[in-house]
C-alpha positions as CSV (number, residue, x, y, z in Angstrom):
1,X,95.4,156.1,103.1
2,X,92.6,155.1,100.6
3,X,89.4,154.2,102.4
4,X,91.4,153.7,105.6
5,X,93.4,150.8,104.1
6,X,97.1,150.6,103.6
7,X,98.2,150.7,99.9
8,X,99.6,147.1,100.2
9,X,96.2,145.9,101.5
10,X,94.4,147.6,98.6
11,X,96.8,146.1,96.2
12,X,96.2,142.6,97.6
13,X,92.5,143.1,97.3
14,X,92.8,144.2,93.7
15,X,95.1,141.3,92.8
16,X,92.7,138.7,94.3
17,X,89.6,140.3,92.7
18,X,91.3,140.3,89.3
19,X,92.4,136.7,89.8
20,X,89.0,135.3,90.7
21,X,87.3,137.4,88.0
22,X,89.8,136.0,85.4
23,X,89.1,132.4,86.5
24,X,85.3,132.9,86.5
25,X,85.5,134.6,83.1
26,X,85.8,131.3,81.3
27,X,89.2,132.0,79.8
28,X,91.8,129.2,80.1
29,X,93.3,129.4,83.6
30,X,96.8,129.7,82.3
31,X,96.0,132.9,80.4
32,X,93.6,134.1,83.1
33,X,96.5,134.1,85.6
34,X,98.8,136.2,83.4
35,X,96.0,138.5,82.4
36,X,94.9,139.0,86.0
37,X,98.5,139.9,86.9
38,X,98.8,142.5,84.1
39,X,95.4,144.1,84.7
40,X,96.0,144.2,88.5
41,X,99.4,145.9,88.0
42,X,97.8,148.4,85.7
43,X,95.1,149.3,88.2
44,X,97.5,149.5,91.1
45,X,100.0,151.6,89.1
46,X,97.1,154.0,88.1
47,X,96.0,154.4,91.7
48,X,99.6,154.9,92.8
49,X,100.3,157.6,90.2
50,X,97.2,159.5,91.2
51,X,98.4,159.5,94.8
52,X,95.6,157.4,96.2
53,X,97.7,154.5,97.3
54,X,100.4,155.0,100.0
55,X,102.3,152.5,102.1
56,X,102.8,152.9,105.8
57,X,106.0,151.3,107.1
58,X,108.0,151.2,110.3
59,X,110.6,153.9,110.5
60,X,113.9,152.1,111.1
61,X,115.8,155.3,111.9
62,X,113.9,155.9,115.2
63,X,115.3,155.2,118.6
64,X,112.5,152.8,119.4
65,X,113.3,150.6,116.5
66,X,117.0,150.7,117.2
67,X,116.4,149.8,120.8
68,X,114.7,146.6,119.7
69,X,117.6,145.7,117.4
70,X,120.0,146.3,120.3
71,X,118.0,143.8,122.4
72,X,119.0,141.1,119.9
73,X,115.6,141.0,118.1
74,X,116.0,140.1,114.5
75,X,114.9,142.6,111.9
76,X,112.6,140.1,110.3
77,X,110.7,139.6,113.5
78,X,109.9,143.3,113.8
79,X,106.8,144.4,111.9
80,X,103.7,146.5,112.4
81,X,101.8,143.4,113.4
82,X,104.2,142.4,116.2
83,X,105.0,146.0,117.4
84,X,102.0,148.2,116.4
85,X,103.1,151.1,118.5
86,X,106.4,151.8,116.8
87,X,106.7,155.1,114.9
88,X,105.8,154.8,111.2
89,X,106.5,156.7,108.0
90,X,104.6,157.0,104.7
91,X,105.8,156.6,101.1
92,X,104.2,155.9,97.8
93,X,103.3,152.3,97.0
94,X,106.0,152.4,94.3
95,X,108.7,154.7,95.8
96,X,110.6,155.0,92.5
97,X,107.6,155.0,90.3
98,X,105.6,152.2,88.7
99,X,107.9,152.4,85.6
100,X,110.9,151.2,87.7
101,X,108.7,148.5,89.3
102,X,107.6,147.3,85.8
103,X,111.2,147.2,84.5
104,X,112.2,145.2,87.6
105,X,109.2,142.8,87.0
106,X,110.2,142.2,83.4
107,X,113.8,141.5,84.5
108,X,112.5,139.1,87.1
109,X,110.2,137.4,84.6
110,X,113.2,136.7,82.3
111,X,115.3,135.3,85.1
112,X,112.4,133.2,86.6
113,X,111.5,131.8,83.2
114,X,115.1,130.9,82.6
115,X,115.5,129.3,86.1
116,X,112.2,127.4,86.3
117,X,111.1,126.8,82.7
118,X,113.9,126.8,80.2
119,X,117.3,126.1,81.8
120,X,117.1,126.0,85.6
121,X,117.9,123.2,88.0
122,X,114.2,122.3,88.4
123,X,113.6,121.7,84.7
124,X,114.9,118.2,84.9
125,X,112.5,117.3,87.6
126,X,109.7,119.0,85.7
127,X,110.4,116.7,82.8
128,X,109.3,113.9,85.0
129,X,105.8,115.4,84.9
130,X,105.6,114.9,81.1
131,X,106.7,111.2,81.4
132,X,104.5,110.4,84.4
133,X,101.6,111.9,82.5
134,X,102.4,109.8,79.4
135,X,102.7,106.7,81.6
136,X,99.3,107.2,83.2
137,X,97.5,108.1,80.0
138,X,99.0,105.2,78.1
139,X,97.8,102.7,80.8
140,X,94.4,104.3,80.8
141,X,93.9,104.4,77.0
142,X,95.1,100.8,76.6
143,X,92.2,99.4,78.7
144,X,94.5,98.1,81.4
145,X,92.5,100.1,84.0
146,X,89.3,98.4,82.7
147,X,90.8,94.9,83.1
148,X,92.1,95.8,86.6
149,X,88.7,96.9,87.8
150,X,87.0,93.9,86.3
151,X,89.4,91.4,87.8
152,X,89.5,93.0,91.2
153,X,85.7,93.0,91.2
154,X,85.7,89.3,90.6
155,X,88.2,88.8,93.5
156,X,86.5,91.0,96.1
157,X,82.9,90.8,94.8
158,X,81.8,87.9,97.0
159,X,82.7,89.9,100.2
160,X,80.3,92.4,101.8
161,X,81.0,95.7,100.1
162,X,83.4,93.9,97.8
163,X,82.8,96.0,94.8
164,X,83.5,99.2,96.8
165,X,86.7,97.6,98.2
166,X,87.8,96.7,94.7
167,X,87.3,100.3,93.6
168,X,89.6,101.4,96.5
169,X,92.2,98.9,95.5
170,X,92.1,99.8,91.8
171,X,92.1,103.5,92.8
172,X,95.3,103.1,94.7
173,X,96.7,101.0,91.9
174,X,95.9,103.7,89.3
175,X,97.2,106.4,91.6
176,X,100.5,104.7,91.7
177,X,100.6,104.4,87.9
178,X,99.0,107.6,86.8
179,X,99.1,110.3,89.5
180,X,96.3,112.1,87.6
181,X,93.1,112.8,89.7
182,X,90.7,113.7,86.9
183,X,91.6,110.7,84.7
184,X,91.2,108.2,87.6
185,X,87.8,109.6,88.8
186,X,86.4,109.7,85.2
187,X,87.8,106.2,84.4
188,X,86.4,104.5,87.5
189,X,83.2,106.5,87.2
190,X,82.6,105.2,83.7
191,X,83.7,101.6,84.5
192,X,82.5,100.8,88.0
193,X,79.5,103.1,88.8
194,X,77.0,101.3,86.4
195,X,78.1,97.9,87.7
196,X,77.7,99.0,91.3
197,X,74.3,100.5,90.7
198,X,73.2,97.4,88.7
199,X,74.1,95.2,91.7
200,X,71.9,97.3,94.1
201,X,74.7,99.3,95.7
202,X,73.7,102.5,97.4
203,X,74.3,105.5,95.1
204,X,75.8,107.4,98.0
205,X,78.4,104.7,98.8
206,X,79.2,104.0,95.1
207,X,79.8,107.7,94.2
208,X,81.6,108.5,97.5
209,X,84.1,105.6,97.1
210,X,84.8,106.4,93.5
211,X,85.4,110.1,94.1
212,X,87.6,109.5,97.1
213,X,89.6,106.7,95.6
214,X,90.2,108.8,92.5
215,X,91.9,111.5,94.5
216,X,94.5,109.0,95.9
217,X,96.6,110.1,92.9
218,X,97.2,113.3,94.9
219,X,99.2,111.5,97.6
220,X,100.3,108.1,96.4
221,X,103.6,108.3,94.5
222,X,104.4,109.0,91.8
223,X,102.0,111.9,92.4
224,X,102.3,114.8,89.9
225,X,101.2,117.1,92.7
226,X,104.2,116.0,94.8
227,X,106.6,116.4,91.8
228,X,105.4,119.9,91.1
229,X,105.3,120.9,94.8
230,X,108.7,119.3,95.4
231,X,110.3,121.5,92.8
232,X,109.3,124.5,94.9
233,X,109.5,123.0,98.4
234,X,113.3,122.4,98.3
235,X,114.0,126.1,97.4
236,X,111.4,127.3,99.9
237,X,112.8,125.2,102.7
238,X,116.4,126.3,102.0
239,X,115.3,130.0,101.9
240,X,113.1,129.7,105.0
241,X,115.8,128.1,107.0
242,X,118.4,130.7,106.0
243,X,116.0,133.4,107.2
244,X,115.5,131.4,110.5
245,X,119.3,131.1,110.9
246,X,119.7,134.8,110.3
247,X,117.1,135.6,112.9
248,X,118.9,133.3,115.4
249,X,122.1,135.2,114.8
250,X,123.9,132.5,112.9
251,X,125.8,132.9,109.6
252,X,123.9,130.3,107.7
253,X,121.4,127.4,108.0
254,X,124.1,124.7,108.0
255,X,125.7,126.3,111.1
256,X,122.4,126.7,112.9
257,X,120.8,123.3,112.0
258,X,123.9,121.2,112.0
259,X,122.9,119.8,108.6
260,X,122.2,121.1,105.1
261,X,118.6,122.4,104.5
262,X,117.8,120.2,101.5
263,X,114.6,118.5,100.4
264,X,114.2,116.4,97.2
265,X,111.3,115.0,95.3
266,X,112.6,111.5,96.0
267,X,112.4,112.2,99.7
268,X,108.8,113.5,99.4
269,X,107.9,110.3,97.5
270,X,109.3,108.3,100.4
271,X,107.4,110.5,102.9
272,X,104.1,110.1,101.0
273,X,104.1,106.3,100.9
274,X,102.7,105.5,104.3
275,X,100.1,108.3,104.3
276,X,98.8,107.1,100.9
277,X,98.6,103.5,102.1
278,X,96.9,104.7,105.3
279,X,94.2,106.7,103.4
280,X,93.5,103.8,101.0
281,X,93.2,101.4,104.0
282,X,90.8,103.8,105.8
283,X,88.7,104.0,102.6
284,X,88.5,100.2,102.3
285,X,87.7,99.7,106.0
286,X,84.9,102.2,105.8
287,X,83.4,100.5,102.7
288,X,83.6,97.1,104.4
289,X,82.2,98.4,107.7
290,X,79.4,100.2,105.8
291,X,78.5,96.9,104.1
292,X,78.4,95.0,107.5
293,X,76.0,97.6,109.0
294,X,73.9,98.0,105.9
295,X,74.1,94.7,104.0
296,X,71.2,95.6,101.7
297,X,73.0,98.7,100.4
298,X,76.3,97.0,99.6
299,X,75.5,93.3,99.0
300,X,78.0,90.6,98.1
301,X,78.1,89.9,94.4
302,X,78.8,86.5,92.9
303,X,80.7,87.2,89.8
304,X,82.6,84.9,87.5
305,X,85.6,83.3,89.4
306,X,89.1,84.3,88.5
307,X,90.6,81.8,86.1
308,X,93.2,79.3,87.2
309,X,93.5,76.4,89.7
310,X,91.4,76.2,92.8
311,X,93.8,77.2,95.6
312,X,93.1,75.9,99.1
313,X,93.7,78.0,102.2
314,X,96.6,75.8,103.3
315,X,98.3,76.2,99.9
316,X,97.7,80.0,99.9
317,X,99.2,80.3,103.4
318,X,102.1,78.1,102.5
319,X,103.1,79.7,99.2
320,X,101.8,83.2,99.5
321,X,102.8,83.9,103.1
322,X,105.2,81.4,104.6
323,X,107.5,80.8,101.6
324,X,108.0,84.6,100.8
325,X,108.6,85.4,104.4
326,X,111.1,82.6,104.7
327,X,112.9,83.6,101.5
328,X,113.1,87.3,102.3
329,X,113.9,86.6,106.0
330,X,116.6,84.2,105.0
331,X,118.3,86.7,102.8
332,X,118.1,89.4,105.4
333,X,119.5,87.1,108.0
334,X,122.4,86.2,105.7
335,X,123.1,89.8,105.2
336,X,123.2,90.4,108.9
337,X,125.9,87.7,109.4
338,X,127.8,88.9,106.3
339,X,127.1,85.8,104.1
340,X,125.5,88.3,101.6
341,X,126.8,91.7,101.1
342,X,129.0,94.0,99.0
343,X,132.0,92.6,97.2
344,X,133.3,96.0,96.1
345,X,137.1,96.1,96.5
346,X,137.6,99.7,95.4
347,X,140.2,101.5,97.6
348,X,140.6,105.2,97.5
349,X,144.0,106.5,96.7
350,X,143.6,109.2,99.3
351,X,142.6,108.9,102.9
352,X,139.4,110.4,104.2
353,X,139.6,113.8,105.9
354,X,139.1,113.8,109.6
355,X,135.7,113.9,111.1
356,X,134.5,117.4,112.1
357,X,132.5,118.2,115.2
358,X,128.8,117.4,115.1
359,X,128.1,121.2,115.4
360,X,130.1,124.3,114.6
361,X,131.2,125.8,117.9
362,X,133.1,128.9,116.7
363,X,130.0,131.1,116.5
364,X,128.7,134.3,118.1
365,X,127.2,134.3,121.5
366,X,123.7,134.9,120.1
367,X,124.1,132.0,117.7
368,X,125.4,129.8,120.5
369,X,122.4,130.6,122.7
370,X,120.1,129.8,119.7
371,X,121.8,126.6,118.9
372,X,121.7,125.4,122.5
373,X,118.0,126.2,122.6
374,X,117.5,124.2,119.4
375,X,119.8,121.2,120.0
376,X,120.0,121.1,123.7
377,X,122.9,121.7,126.2
378,X,124.1,118.1,126.0
379,X,124.5,118.2,122.2
380,X,126.4,121.5,122.4
381,X,128.7,120.2,125.1
382,X,129.4,117.1,123.1
383,X,130.3,119.2,120.0
384,X,132.6,121.4,122.2
385,X,134.3,118.3,123.5
386,X,134.8,117.0,119.9
387,X,136.2,120.3,118.8
388,X,138.6,120.4,121.7
389,X,139.9,117.0,120.7
390,X,140.3,118.1,117.1
391,X,142.2,121.2,118.2
392,X,144.4,119.3,120.5
393,X,145.3,117.0,117.7
394,X,146.3,119.9,115.5
395,X,143.0,120.4,113.7
396,X,141.1,118.2,111.3
397,X,143.3,115.6,109.7
398,X,143.8,116.4,106.1
399,X,143.4,113.9,103.3
400,X,146.7,112.6,101.8
401,X,147.7,110.1,99.1
402,X,148.3,106.6,100.4
403,X,151.5,104.8,99.9
404,X,151.7,101.5,98.0
405,X,151.9,99.6,101.3
406,X,148.8,101.3,102.7
407,X,146.9,100.6,99.5
408,X,147.9,97.0,99.6
409,X,146.9,96.7,103.3
410,X,143.5,98.4,102.6
411,X,142.9,96.2,99.6
412,X,143.7,93.0,101.6
413,X,141.3,94.2,104.4
414,X,138.6,94.7,101.8
415,X,139.1,91.2,100.5
416,X,139.0,89.7,104.0
417,X,135.8,91.5,104.9
418,X,133.9,90.8,101.6
419,X,130.8,88.7,101.8
420,X,130.9,85.3,100.1
421,X,127.8,86.1,98.0
422,X,127.4,89.4,96.2
423,X,124.4,91.6,96.8
424,X,123.4,91.7,93.1
425,X,123.5,87.9,92.7
426,X,121.5,87.5,95.9
427,X,118.8,89.9,94.8
428,X,118.4,88.2,91.4
429,X,118.1,84.8,92.9
430,X,115.7,86.1,95.6
431,X,113.4,87.5,93.0
432,X,113.5,84.2,91.0
433,X,112.7,82.3,94.2
434,X,109.7,84.5,94.9
435,X,108.5,84.0,91.4
436,X,108.7,80.2,91.7
437,X,106.9,80.3,95.1
438,X,104.1,82.4,93.6
439,X,103.8,80.1,90.6
440,X,103.5,77.1,92.9
441,X,100.8,78.8,94.9
442,X,98.8,79.9,91.8
443,X,98.9,76.5,90.2
444,X,99.2,73.9,93.0
445,X,98.0,71.1,90.7
446,X,100.7,71.7,88.0
447,X,103.8,69.5,87.7
448,X,106.2,70.8,90.3
449,X,109.3,69.3,88.8
450,X,110.2,72.3,86.5
451,X,109.9,74.6,89.5
452,X,112.1,72.3,91.6
453,X,114.7,72.4,88.8
454,X,114.6,76.2,88.9
455,X,115.0,76.1,92.7
456,X,117.9,73.8,92.2
457,X,119.4,76.4,89.9
458,X,119.0,79.0,92.5
459,X,120.8,76.9,95.2
460,X,123.5,75.9,92.7
461,X,124.1,79.6,91.8
462,X,124.4,80.7,95.5
463,X,126.8,77.8,96.2
464,X,128.9,78.6,93.1
465,X,129.1,82.3,94.0
466,X,130.2,81.5,97.5
467,X,132.7,78.7,96.7
468,X,134.0,79.3,93.2
469,X,133.9,83.1,92.7
470,X,136.3,85.1,95.0
471,X,135.8,88.8,95.3
472,X,138.9,89.4,93.2
473,X,137.5,87.5,90.2
474,X,136.5,89.8,87.3
475,X,132.9,90.0,85.9
476,X,133.7,88.0,82.8
477,X,134.8,84.7,84.5
478,X,132.1,85.2,87.1
479,X,129.5,85.5,84.4
480,X,130.7,82.3,82.8
481,X,130.6,80.3,86.1
482,X,127.1,81.6,86.9
483,X,125.8,81.1,83.4
484,X,124.8,77.5,84.0
485,X,122.9,78.1,87.3
486,X,121.3,81.2,85.6
487,X,120.1,79.1,82.7
488,X,118.6,76.4,84.9
489,X,116.9,79.1,87.0
490,X,115.6,80.9,83.9
491,X,114.1,77.6,82.7
492,X,112.2,77.2,85.9
493,X,111.1,80.9,85.9
494,X,109.9,80.5,82.3
495,X,107.7,77.6,83.2
496,X,106.5,79.5,86.3
497,X,105.6,82.5,84.2
498,X,103.7,80.4,81.7
499,X,101.8,78.7,84.5
500,X,100.9,82.0,86.1
501,X,99.6,83.4,82.9
502,X,96.6,81.1,83.1
503,X,95.5,83.0,86.3
504,X,93.6,86.1,85.3
505,X,94.5,87.9,88.5
506,X,98.2,87.4,88.0
507,X,98.0,88.0,84.2
508,X,96.2,91.4,84.7
509,X,97.9,92.6,87.9
510,X,101.4,91.3,87.6
511,X,102.7,93.3,84.5
512,X,101.6,96.8,85.7
513,X,102.6,95.9,89.3
514,X,106.2,95.1,88.1
515,X,106.2,98.4,86.2
516,X,105.1,100.3,89.3
517,X,107.6,98.5,91.5
518,X,110.4,99.3,89.0
519,X,109.5,103.0,88.9
520,X,108.8,103.5,92.6
521,X,111.5,101.1,93.8
522,X,114.2,103.0,91.9
523,X,113.0,106.3,93.5
524,X,112.2,105.1,97.0
525,X,115.4,103.0,97.2
526,X,117.5,106.0,96.3
527,X,118.8,104.4,93.1
528,X,117.9,107.2,90.9
529,X,115.9,110.5,90.8
530,X,112.3,110.8,89.5
531,X,113.2,111.9,86.0
532,X,115.0,108.7,84.8
533,X,112.4,106.6,86.8
534,X,109.6,108.4,84.9
535,X,111.4,107.7,81.6
536,X,111.5,104.0,82.6
537,X,107.8,104.2,83.5
538,X,106.8,105.8,80.2
539,X,108.8,103.3,78.1
540,X,107.5,100.4,80.1
541,X,103.9,101.6,79.8
542,X,104.4,101.8,76.0
543,X,105.7,98.2,75.9
544,X,103.0,97.0,78.2
545,X,100.2,98.7,76.2
546,X,101.5,97.3,72.9
547,X,101.8,93.8,74.3
548,X,98.2,94.0,75.6
549,X,97.0,95.2,72.2
550,X,98.9,92.4,70.4
551,X,97.4,89.9,72.8
552,X,93.9,91.2,72.1
553,X,94.6,90.8,68.4
554,X,95.8,87.2,68.9
555,X,99.2,88.2,67.6
556,X,102.7,87.3,69.0
557,X,104.3,89.7,71.4
558,X,107.7,88.1,71.4
559,X,109.4,91.3,70.2
560,X,107.9,93.2,73.1
561,X,109.0,90.5,75.6
562,X,112.5,90.4,74.1
563,X,112.8,94.2,74.3
564,X,111.8,94.1,78.0
565,X,114.4,91.4,78.7
566,X,116.9,93.6,76.7
567,X,116.3,96.5,79.1
568,X,116.9,94.2,82.1
569,X,120.1,92.7,80.6
570,X,121.3,96.2,79.8
571,X,120.8,97.3,83.3
572,X,122.5,94.2,84.7
573,X,125.5,94.7,82.4
574,X,125.8,98.4,83.5
575,X,125.8,97.4,87.1
576,X,128.4,94.6,86.8
577,X,130.9,95.9,84.2
578,X,132.8,99.1,83.7
579,X,131.6,100.4,80.4
580,X,133.9,103.4,80.1
581,X,135.8,102.4,77.0
582,X,137.7,105.7,76.8
583,X,140.0,104.4,79.5
584,X,143.6,103.7,78.7
585,X,143.4,100.0,79.9
586,X,140.1,98.5,78.9
587,X,139.8,94.8,79.8
588,X,138.5,92.4,77.2
589,X,135.4,91.4,79.4
590,X,134.5,95.1,79.8
591,X,134.9,95.7,76.0
592,X,132.6,92.7,75.3
593,X,130.1,93.9,77.9
594,X,130.1,97.4,76.3
595,X,129.2,96.1,72.9
596,X,126.6,93.8,74.5
597,X,125.1,96.7,76.3
598,X,125.0,98.7,73.0
599,X,123.3,95.8,71.3
600,X,120.7,95.5,74.0
601,X,120.2,99.2,74.1
602,X,119.5,99.4,70.3
603,X,117.2,96.4,70.5
604,X,115.3,97.9,73.5
605,X,115.0,101.1,71.5
606,X,113.7,99.1,68.5
607,X,111.2,97.4,70.8
608,X,109.9,100.8,72.0
609,X,109.6,102.1,68.4
610,X,107.8,98.9,67.4
611,X,105.4,99.4,70.4
612,X,104.7,102.9,69.2
613,X,103.9,101.6,65.7
614,X,101.6,99.0,67.2
615,X,99.8,101.6,69.3
616,X,99.7,104.1,66.3
617,X,98.1,101.4,64.1
618,X,95.5,100.7,66.8
619,X,94.7,104.4,67.2
620,X,96.0,104.5,70.7
621,X,99.3,106.5,70.4
622,X,97.7,109.5,68.8
623,X,95.3,110.3,71.6
624,X,98.0,109.5,74.2
625,X,100.4,112.0,72.6
626,X,97.7,114.6,72.3
627,X,96.5,114.2,75.9
628,X,100.1,114.3,77.2
629,X,100.9,117.4,75.2
630,X,97.7,119.0,76.4
631,X,98.4,118.3,80.1
632,X,102.1,119.2,80.1
633,X,101.6,122.4,78.1
634,X,98.9,123.4,80.6
635,X,101.3,122.8,83.4
636,X,104.1,124.9,82.0
637,X,101.7,127.6,80.8
638,X,100.2,127.9,84.2
639,X,103.7,128.0,85.7
640,X,104.5,131.0,83.5
641,X,101.2,132.8,84.2
642,X,101.5,132.2,88.0
643,X,105.1,133.5,88.0
644,X,103.8,136.8,86.4
645,X,101.1,137.1,89.1
646,X,103.6,136.4,91.9
647,X,105.9,139.1,90.6
648,X,103.1,141.6,90.7
649,X,102.5,140.8,94.4
650,X,106.3,141.1,95.1
651,X,106.5,144.5,93.2
652,X,104.3,146.4,95.7
653,X,105.2,144.4,98.8
654,X,102.2,142.1,99.0
655,X,104.3,139.0,99.6
656,X,106.3,140.6,102.4
657,X,103.1,141.9,104.0
658,X,101.5,138.4,104.1
659,X,104.7,136.8,105.4
660,X,105.0,139.5,108.1
661,X,101.4,138.8,109.2
662,X,102.1,135.0,109.5
663,X,105.3,135.6,111.4
664,X,103.5,137.8,113.9
665,X,101.9,134.8,115.6
666,X,103.8,133.6,118.7
667,X,102.9,130.0,118.2
668,X,104.1,128.4,115.0
669,X,101.2,126.0,114.7
670,X,98.8,129.0,114.6
671,X,100.3,130.3,111.4
672,X,100.4,126.8,109.9
673,X,96.7,126.2,110.7
674,X,95.8,129.6,109.1
675,X,97.7,128.6,106.0
676,X,96.1,125.2,105.9
677,X,92.6,126.8,106.2
678,X,93.3,129.2,103.4
679,X,94.6,126.4,101.2
680,X,91.5,124.4,102.0
681,X,89.2,127.2,101.0
682,X,91.2,128.1,97.9
683,X,91.0,124.4,96.9
684,X,87.3,125.0,96.2
685,X,87.9,127.4,93.3
686,X,91.6,126.8,92.3
687,X,93.1,123.7,90.9
688,X,96.3,122.3,92.6
689,X,98.5,123.8,89.9
690,X,97.4,127.4,90.6
691,X,97.7,126.8,94.4
692,X,101.1,125.3,94.1
693,X,102.5,128.1,91.9
694,X,100.6,131.1,93.3
695,X,100.0,130.5,97.0
696,X,102.8,128.2,98.2
697,X,105.6,130.5,97.1
698,X,104.1,133.3,99.1
699,X,103.5,131.4,102.4
700,X,106.3,128.9,101.8
701,X,109.2,130.8,103.5
702,X,107.1,131.0,106.7
703,X,105.7,127.5,106.9
704,X,109.0,125.9,105.7
705,X,111.1,128.3,107.8
706,X,110.0,126.9,111.2
707,X,110.7,123.8,113.2
708,X,108.4,121.5,111.3
709,X,109.9,118.7,109.1
710,X,109.7,120.0,105.5
711,X,108.5,116.6,104.2
712,X,105.7,116.6,106.8
713,X,104.7,120.1,105.8
714,X,104.5,119.1,102.2
715,X,102.4,115.9,102.8
716,X,100.1,117.9,105.1
717,X,99.5,120.4,102.3
718,X,98.9,117.6,99.8
719,X,96.4,115.7,102.0
720,X,94.7,119.1,102.8
721,X,94.3,119.8,99.1
722,X,93.0,116.3,98.5
723,X,90.4,117.0,101.2
724,X,89.4,120.3,99.6
725,X,88.9,118.6,96.2
726,X,86.4,116.2,97.8
727,X,84.4,118.7,99.9
728,X,80.9,119.7,98.7
729,X,79.7,121.8,97.0
730,X,82.9,122.9,95.1
731,X,85.1,119.8,95.1
732,X,86.8,119.2,91.7
733,X,86.5,115.4,92.1
734,X,82.7,115.8,92.5
735,X,82.4,117.8,89.2
736,X,84.5,115.1,87.4
737,X,82.2,112.4,88.7
738,X,79.0,114.4,88.1
739,X,80.1,114.6,84.4
740,X,80.1,110.9,83.9
741,X,77.4,109.7,86.4
742,X,74.1,108.6,84.9
743,X,71.1,110.9,85.3
744,X,69.5,108.6,87.9
745,X,72.3,109.6,90.3
746,X,71.5,113.0,91.7
747,X,74.0,115.6,92.8
748,X,72.6,115.5,96.3
749,X,73.4,111.8,96.5
750,X,77.0,112.5,95.4
751,X,77.3,115.1,98.1
752,X,75.9,112.8,100.8
753,X,78.1,110.0,99.7
754,X,81.3,111.9,99.9
755,X,80.8,113.4,103.4
756,X,82.0,110.2,105.2
757,X,85.2,110.3,103.1
758,X,85.7,114.0,103.8
759,X,85.5,113.1,107.5
760,X,88.1,110.3,106.9
761,X,90.3,112.8,105.2
762,X,90.0,115.2,108.2
763,X,90.7,112.3,110.6
764,X,93.8,111.4,108.6
765,X,95.0,115.0,108.9
766,X,94.5,114.8,112.7
767,X,96.4,111.5,112.7
768,X,99.3,112.9,110.7
769,X,99.3,116.0,113.0
770,X,99.5,113.8,116.1
771,X,101.9,111.2,114.7
772,X,104.2,112.9,112.3
773,X,106.5,109.8,112.3
774,X,104.0,108.3,109.8
775,X,105.5,110.7,107.3
776,X,109.1,110.9,108.5
777,X,109.9,107.2,109.3
778,X,110.3,106.0,105.7
779,X,112.7,108.8,104.6
780,X,114.7,108.1,107.8
781,X,115.0,104.4,106.9
782,X,115.6,104.6,103.2
783,X,118.5,106.1,101.3
784,X,118.2,109.5,99.7
785,X,119.2,110.4,96.2
């Protein structure tokens, strides 16, 4: 024992000292991580070779240890922390020598790099980071953030604390479009801080609201933090639950839990939605309340009014509240009574297999007792009854191929139960109706007849779909029948869009809002996973930035608009037609749709290339590509360096030591609070990348291996890190803001200004702790992908 410490404890101290020395040395963090791991391993290996480091472990061959095993106590629950009186034995820190440990580390490095960087399952999700980064930087470089902030300030400025509220709104907006904390803080600091100070806003409130709103990118989807954390959380949750099941005496997590232990990034995005909105709302309410109490420190500001017609309160209520609620409510009601719904007539050639029992009941006695403790006696009895019925019927009914008569009967039943109006048609016409209602509210003095024509097209389309298009009709004839109502509706929508373009608020907010809805909607709705959605976001950001640049240059953006419509048409064709032309029997409408989809695809690709040329000519694309490459290369390099450091910890048992310590607490919440406190403190000196890739893999099997919902654990970690990045004197967001704040704003004022928002963050953590349903309700309601 060296200095009275166990060799593993000395090794942990050496690793963390090398890590912090490397970070403070000024070297790039990615290289400091790998270097710290190599130096720490060299020091530990030297001390081990000299005989100074020895590891004291529990002797598993003793009668005392075997007696605990005989009592049904799991091996993983027995450690020197939980049973300090058990006999121990001593061995070198590297029992087979440091050379063997180094060889094993090198092999692990190759495997880990292959799994997580080059060809593993998580690489597709990590590609979303690149495209989300590009999306955010493109929107920031194209001055869209500047216009957003200016327009929101004109909307909220006349209210008490209106400028501060506008910063919160834009911060949430940029968080949903960038997910990059530093970029958001710096952008809003440069754009809004001088304006707020010039209008006699308190420096404390101004700096506090900017720093806090800038960190919303940590939690509001599509957060890069959640993407990166999600690539690890799924594996950690699965591994942790397998360990938990083994400790419970069950064969696997599926048996013990009754469901698969899976967690996706899409589910985490769903879970982060309400907490992100909650935080933004609390920030805005604080700014408004501060202005009411201290009106001289956050006065109303009379800025230039937003362009467009003057909208009365009655018009605003009628067209912005009553009409959308009536439209959406009507569609939902129609869906409930089966007027709107699926018209899919696909019938499986094979029957479904019989339903298995809700829980596996053929398990060991120890597993049975554990499952009853977890699920309750009533759930276990219900599963036993279900299994008895299955056994009495001869076991689970196997799938078999249906006869022609059965197929015809099933097909007829599908036709009889099909809704008169298809879901896709209903959604398209609903979106068109919302657009017409918004246009009427924005320009109440404009001629309403074109909008009424568009509304007539919507009504005609719904009637035509219900009366003239049976579920058995193919997509070709259906398209021809609906083409006239669609054309009439598009005429009205075109007039509506032109009318709305005269309103600065709609012109500035609507395009990026549509992009955000398209990206998040496809993820939250379970339509696709984050990587294709990120690709859509990156391409949409390029088109949007190019259109804005052409608008500033007084040039036509018709190619950009046409490319955007081509993407929409391509998606609609893919939804409504079978584009697999390698089939033996390809119908003529499907063949025509295939070539139409190819044409729209190539035109959309041309539009994106044209957008890149526009941005390159305007000296926007170059900085965007460089910044994207810089950020993503930093992410992947830190990933590699952190894996090296982790493997050093694993090689001498440091990871097992920390996990055994956390598992030694009787109450699960105690270990979780300790982890949260450590993460909070580490957030002062480490960026979220280092914390995600170094600390979370070590503590993850413990905090994800308990009874807490894995999405709740992940969101709590994310909000905790966000709090850490705001807390003086080391918060990263404060350093970002200090770098762009004028000299008249002191560091003390920034620190005083951020304290109320840190308290709001802590309050939000308490709220999420007491009401975890805030996190779990959205994933429970929405489909998973």
